[in-house]
N, C-alpha and C positions, 0 to 999 in steps of 0.2 A: 466123437473125435473133434478135437479143436486144433487149429493151426494158428500160430501167432507169427507175425512177421515184424520183428523189431527194425530199428533203423539200419537196415542193410540194403545194399544195392543188389538185391537178389530178385529173381523172377519167381513170384509165388506159384505160377502154374507148374513149375518143376516139381513141386511137392505132390506126393501121391494122395494126400488127404483132401477130400472134397474137390477134386480137380474140375468137375463139371460146374460146380458153384463158383469157383474162382474164375473160370472161363466166362461164365455168365456175367459176373461183376466187371470183367474186363470190357464188356460191351457198353458199360455206363460211363459216360464222360462227365467230367467236371463241367458245370454249366458256364463257367467263365473262361476256362482254358480247355481246348479240345484234347484232353488227355484223360485216359481212363482213371477211374477212382483207384484201381489197383496200382497202376503205374505212378499215380500221385502219392501213394503210400498212405491213403486215407483209411484203408481197411486194415485194422489192427489184428483182428482174429475172426475166424469163420468156423462154425461147427454145425453139423446136422445131427440132431438127436430126436428120435421118435417123430419124424416128420416136421420138426420145427427147425428152421434155419436161424441160427443165432449169429448175428453180425455185431461185432464191436468195431466202432470206427471213431476216428477223430476228424477234426476239420482244421482248415488252415487258420481260422480265426474264430474267436467267440463271437456270437451274434451274427454269424454268417447268414445273409439274407436268403441264401439258396438251400438252407438246411432241409426245409420241407420238400422241395423239389427233389433233392438228392435221396432222401429217405423214401419218398414215394416211388422213385425210379428203382431203387434197390428192391423194395418190396414187390413191385409189379414184375420185375425181371425174374427174381428168384421163385416167385409163385408159378412161373411157367416151367420150372424144372421138375422132372419126374421125382416123386417122393417128397416134395416140399409142399406141406399143407398150410404152414403158417410161417411168418417171419417176425423175429424179434430183433430190434435194432437198439443198441446201447451206444450213446455218444459219450466218449471219455476224453479227458484232457491230459491224461498221462497214458501214453507218451505224448509229449507236445510235438506238434507237427513242425518239422523243419525240412529244408530241401534235402537233407541227408536221407529222408524216408523215400525219396524218388527212386524208382527202379532205373536201370540203365536205359530202358526204353523211354521212361519218363524224362530222363535227362536229355536224351536225343530229341524227343518231341518238343521240349521246352526250347532247346536251342534252335530247332527248326522254325519255331514261332518267334524267334528273336528275344526270348526271355532268358536271362542269365540263370543258369542252374549251377 
């Protein structure tokens, strides 16, 4: 099962596919802005096949100095979920991250921190 979330202001946890994994990823915040990776719109797709969680993600900028921290956090968190034996993370640059990828919760959080969304 794979679920992709394009540039829409939707709440990924509403989807019935891999809800526990989406919820787990909501616990991981961007290291620079205290907003979940899901609400930032960084998670492009998520699938669980044969015990392997496949995460496709983008970043806000190429050369992001926090890439390793983010991928380590994703891997560590998903490995705590029942049925997840391994995690594969692919970083993609299509779709390009823009603020349109923020969820409504992400927009609210950005505004709460005084960041224009």
